[in-house]
Each structure stands twice: as structure tokens, then as C-alpha cells.
N, C-alpha and C positions, 0 to 999 in steps of 0.2 A: 592525393591524400583526401580521404573522405572525412568530412566534419559532421558530427552528430548535430541534429537539430536541437533547439531549445526544448521542444516537447520531449525528445528522447532523453535529454539530460534530466529534466524534471522527473520523468518516469523512473529513471535509474536511481535518482536520489530518494524518491519515495519508497521504492522497492527495497533499497538498502536499509533505510531507516526502519521499515516494518520488519525485515528479516533480522535486524540487530535487536529487535524487541526493546527499543530505546525510545520512550515517549519524549525525552528531552531532545533527541535528534530529529524526531518527526515534527514536533510542535512548530518550529520556525517555518515549515512548509505550509502551514495551515493559517487561515485567517481566524480572528476572534469569533466570527459568525459562521464558521464552517458547520455544515449540516450533513451528517452521514445517514444514509438510508441503505440498508443491505438486506439481502435475502440469503440467509444461512440455512444449512441443513435442518436446524431446529426451528426455523421460521424467520419472519421479518424482525429486524431490530432497527432502532434509531438512536442516534447520539448527536448532541449539538454542542458547539463551543470548542475552542482550541484544546483546552486541557482534557476535556472528556474524550474527544475523538482521538487525540494523541495517545491517550492511555488505552482506549478501547481496541484499536487495531493491533498493537503488540500483544495485548492480553489474549487475543484469539490464538496466539501461538505459544502461550505459556506452558502448555502441557508437553511440549516437544523438547527433546534434548538438543537438537540442532535445527537450524533454519538457514538456508542459503539461497541466494538469488540464482536461478537457472537462466532466466532471460527476462528482459523488459523492453517495452516499446512505448512510444508516445506519438500521437499525431494530433494536429490541429483539425478540428471539425467545426466549421462555422465559428461561433464565438466560444467554443468549449475546447477542452483538452481531453482526449481519450488516452487513458493510461492502462496498460495491461502488463502484468508480470506473472511469472511462474516461480514458485518457491519449492525447493526440495526440503522436505521435513523428515526428521528421524526421531524415533523413540526406541531406545535399545537397538535391536536388530531390525525393527520394522521401518519401512520407508514409504513415504507418500509424496505426491506432487499436488500442490495447491495452486490454483490460478485465481487471481483477483483482477477485476476490471473496474475502473472508476471513470466516470464522466464528470468533469469539474470545470469550473470557471477559474481562470488564473488572473489574479489582480496584481 
């Protein structure tokens, strides 16, 4: 029997919360002082604080009819956690795959 690592569990939880587009589900995984810096197709963005970041990530997917987790992984790298997930997105008949990677400190 294979047990998933804590890192893999955290990655799966974060990916599921983002795909669910539910800030209330994502917020408990973030600290009050969380800082998000991201490079998006439109350019770099920043957000700070639990409520802001918890609202920001799901809002990125607001224009899609569907969002589902295709896969996720997490691994410990020194004192950080590397989280990677792929989401399947849909709007009408159109489909996309979105990948997001995060490097974070877990407290």
C-alpha cells in the first residue's frame, strides 16, 4: 500500500480548492501573511493577505464553466514546498489545460 506524502496531500487540497473556485475552502490553507507573486499571460501580479489571495486564485478561473483537477503533486525542497497541478478548464465546447506551480513555506 502506497501512502501519499504530506506534500502531495497539501498539493491535492490546494488544487481542489482552486478548481472548486471557493475562497472559503482555500483560505484555511493560507496564512494571514501569505504573499502571492505570479506571472500571468497579461503580466506580473501580486496579492497579499489570506482573504485577498484566497479570492484571487479562484477568480482567475471565473470565466470558465468547468474546472477540474487533472493531476497534482507536491514535494519538499529544502525548507519549501513545491506544489504543481494541472486543471482541465472548459467554456462551452472549448477546452484548455492550465498548469500552476507554487513554491511556498508551510507553517
